[in-house]
N, C-alpha and C positions, 0 to 999 in steps of 0.2 A: 518321326523324323527320319528321312531315308535319303539315300542317294537319288538324285533326280529332282529334288526340291530346291537345291541351291541354285538352280537355273534362274530363280527369281532374283538372285544376287549378282551384281556386277563383280567380276573377279579378273584377276590377271589371266589372260589366255594361256600363259605359260605354266600356270599352276592348276593341276587337274582338280575338278570339283571334289572328288573323293578325299583329297588331301585335307580339305577344310574339316570334313566330318571326322576323319581319323585324328586330326589334331585335337578337336573338341573331345573325342573319346579318350585320347591320351591324357588330357587335362583332368578328366573326370576319374581316371584310373589311378592318377598319382595322389600323393599326399599333399593336399592344399597347394597345388601348383597354380601359379598365375600364368597368364598367356605368354609373357616375355620369357620367363624362365622355362616354361614347358616347351615353347617353340624351339628354343636353343637345344634342349635335350632331345626333342623330336627329330631334329636334323640328323643327329648321329644314330638314333635308334631306329628310325624309319628306313625302309628299303627303297623309298622313293628318291628320285633324283632332285626334285624340287618340292619344297613344302613352304607354307606361308609363315612369315614372321609373325610375332605376336601382335604388333601394331596393325598389320594388314588384316589379321584374323578379327581383331576387335572392330576395326573400321567397317568391315563387311557386315558384321552383326548390327552395329549401331546405325549405319547409314541405309542398309538395304533391307533390313527386316523391320517388322512392326509387331506390337503385341498381338494383333489380330492374325497376322501371318503365322506367328509362333504357335498360337493356339490351334490354328487350322492344321499345321504340320503335326502337332502333338496328337490331335484327334485322329488324323489319318494313320499315324504310326500305331496308336492303340487299336484301331480297327484291324490293322494287319496282324499285330501280335495276338490279339484275341481270336481272330479267325483261324490262325495257325494252331493256337492252343486248343480251341474248340474242336478242331478236326482230329485231335489226338486224345482228348479227354472228354468224359461225359459229365463232369462236375462243373458245368457252367450253366445252371439253371437260375432260379431266382437267388438273389444275394442281398444281405444287409449292406448298407453303405454308411460311412461316417463322413460327415462334412465338418471341416474345422479350418482354422486359420493358424498360420505359424509365422513367427517373426524372425527375420534375419538377425545377425548380431547387432547389438545396439549401435546406432550411428552417433558418433561423437564429433563429427566435423561440422562444417558450415553447410546448412541445408537451405540457404537462401535460394529461391527459385525452384526448390523441390519440396515445398511444404505440402503439396497435394499427394506426394509419392512417399516421402519419408514421414510417417505419421506416428502418433502415439500408440503404444502397445496396449493390449487388453489387460496387462498387469496394472496394479495400482501404484504407479510410479511416474516419474517424469521423463522416462526414456523414450526415444524415437527410433524407428526402424522401418525397413522395407517389410511389407507383409504380403503373404500369398495365401490364397484359399484353395483347398483341395477337396476332392471327393474320392474316397478310397473304399475298396471292397473289404469288408471285415466279416468275421464269423465263418460261414461255410463258403469258402472259395479262396483262390490265391490273392494275396494282399497287393493287388496292383492299384496304382494311382490312376483312376479313370480319366481325370481331368484336373488341370490347374489353372488358376487365373490370379492376376494381381489384385490387390485391394488398394483402392485410392481413397483419399478424403472425399466424403460425400456419398460413397457407395453404400446402399442400404442393405440390410440383411436379407430382405425379400429378393432384391436384385441378385445378390450373390448366390443364394440358395436356388432360385429359379434357374439361373444361368447354368449352374453346375448340374442340376438335375436334368435339364434339357439335353445337355451333352451326354451325360451317362446313360439316359434312357435309349440312346441310339446304339449303345454298346452291350448292355445287359438288361435283364428284367429285375427291377428293384423290388425287394420285399418290404424292408422298413428303413427308415432314416434315423440315425443316431447323431445327436449333437450335444454340445455342452451348454452350460448356462448362458454363455455368450448369445445363444440363439433363442433365449427365452422371450419369445415375441408371439402374441396371438396371430399377428398377420403372417408371420413365417409359417406357423403351424397350419393356418388356413390354406396357404399356398401349396403346402405339401399334400394336404388332403384333397385339394382340387385336382392334383395330378394323380390321384388314386393311389397314394402311398400311405403307409402307416408311419408313426413316429414314436420315439421314446426319448424324452428330454428332461433333465433335471430342472426344477423350478426354483427361482429365488423365492425365499419365504417372505411374504409381506405380512401385513397385520392379520388378515383372515387366516392364512396358513399357520402363522405363529399361534393363533388362538386355538385352532384345531389340534395342533401338535401338543400344546400345553394341556388341553383337556385329556388327550390320550395319555399323557404322562401321569396326570393325576388319577386316572381310573385304570392305570396299568394295562393299557391297550397297546398291543404290539403293532398291528397293521390296520390300515383303513383304506377304503376306496370311496371317493366322493365325486359325484358328477358336478361339473362346473361349466357355466357359460361365460366365455370370455368376450367382452364387448369389443367389436371391431369398429364401432361408429356407425351413424346413420341407421340406428335401430337394427344392426346386423350383429350376430353373435356366432362365436365358434364354440361348439360343444366339445368338451374333453373330459378326461378322467384324471383326477388327482390321486396319486398313490402315495401313501405314507408308510415308511418302513423305519425301523430303528437304525441309528448310526452309532458306530463304535469309534472311539478315539484311537490314537496310535498305541495306547497301552492296552487296548482290548477291553476297556471299561466303558460302560454305558454312560452317555452324557445325561445331563439332567435338564428339566424344563423343556422348552420347545426345541432346544438344540439336540434333544435326544433323537429326533426324527428328521429324516430328509424327505423331500417331496419331489415326485416325478410326474410328468404329464405323458399320457399315452392315449392313442386313438384306437388301440387294439382291445378286443374283448379279453377279459381276464379268465383264462381257461383253467389255470391251476392256482397255485399259491401266489400271493402278491410278491413275495421274495423271489420266487422262481421267475416270475414275469420281469421283474426289474433286473434279475441276474443277467438278462440278455445285454444290458447296457455295458457289461464288462468287455464286450467285444470292441467297444470304441477305444479302449485303452491301447489297442494295438496301433492305433494311428500315431500316438506319441512315440512309440518305439520306431515306427517307420520314419518319422521326421529325423530322428537321431541318425538312422542309417543313411538317409538320403544325403546328409551333409557330408558323408564320406565320399560321395560322388561329385561334389560341387567344386568347380574351379574357383580359385581364389581371385578376388578383385577388390580394389578400393574405389573403383569408378562409381560415380553418381548417376550414370546413364541407366535410365529405368529399363529400356529394352534389353540392354546387355545383362543387367541383374536378373531380369525375369528369364531370359534365355538360359542362363547358367542354372537357375533353379529347375526350370522345365526339363532340361536335358538330364539333370541329376535324377529327377523323378522317373524319367524314361529308363535310365540304366537300372534304377532300383526295381522298377516293375519287371524289367527283363529278367533280373536275378530271381524274383519271386515266382515268375512263370516257369523258368527253367527248373527251379526246385520243385514246384508243383508237378510238373510232368515227369520228372525223375521218380518221385514218390509213387505216382499212379502207375508208372511203367512197371515197378517192381512189386507193388503191394495191391494195386487196383484200389487204392484209397490214399489219403493224405492226412497229415497232422499239421498243427500250427508250428511246431518246432522244425525249422529248416534242416534238411539233410545236406543239401548243397550249401556250403559256406559262400559268403561273399567273395572270399579269396579265390575259391575254385572258379567262380564265374569270371572274375577279373583275369585269372591266368588263362582261361579258355579264350576270352575276348582278345587278349594280347596275342595269342598264338594265331587265332583266325584272322585278325586284322593286321598283324605285323606292326603293332604300335608299341611294343614294349619288350 
């Protein structure tokens, strides 16, 4: 998202285009600022003579943008950011990616007319929320959100995964795809393999997996690898590997029975130990930490407008990705390498943004 793209939006000719972007950045840099409150503060803190009021800002987003336009803008912004980063760092080869969904805060109001957008969460409860799907670089590489998309009622997992992979493939070379049990679907796995990517996904234990895990517990077997054909229908099968490893409870003690083991599915050859192979899945945990940090960049709203909600989330993901890219480049500049632990804090980036943009 950059200056020059708001020309798709009708706006007051007396308010410069840049002012809309600066206001949205200002909202993201504040502490849970809503548009009205943030716009009032922005009037005094900005060096501009004219800035949009909160209701005008929201109106332009709701009326002049669409989900598709926002996604196009996000993709173009990521292309520009990664192109700049790639010119300054050699650490942009193949990378593992994590696909996941995240829910906004639980929605407690009237969702009449919004049942397809405010949907049930993946938690086992009766709560409803807006949901977004993302694909993020994990493991070896800067933790950028490559793409984001909304999740509506009726969207299939195959559609979500394929959509995100198609977009990410235009930005980086994908090594493997990590997902949680929500994506335990043979059709999803087949779609990933058809795109020539590997995957590592935990599997729900059904009757056959519980039986194998129980036998392993009886015979004191720690790990196992089983070849498995997953039925896709119409006499089509997806071949995968089921990996069994022991699970420890929160007290560090070994569970008993079939609960002693967890099961993963993998399309990659097992070159070392099973535990080391599954250890790669720990990279996916970084995406949960990312979601928590992204909320720091989100403007506050109670609106039920789907476009506005998605725009706020996508813009927050962009600010988060900018922070992680800056941190990556700083580390590479000083050490010719990088670590998972950020050197540059979020506060450092926010302070720099405020100074460069004059929005705080």
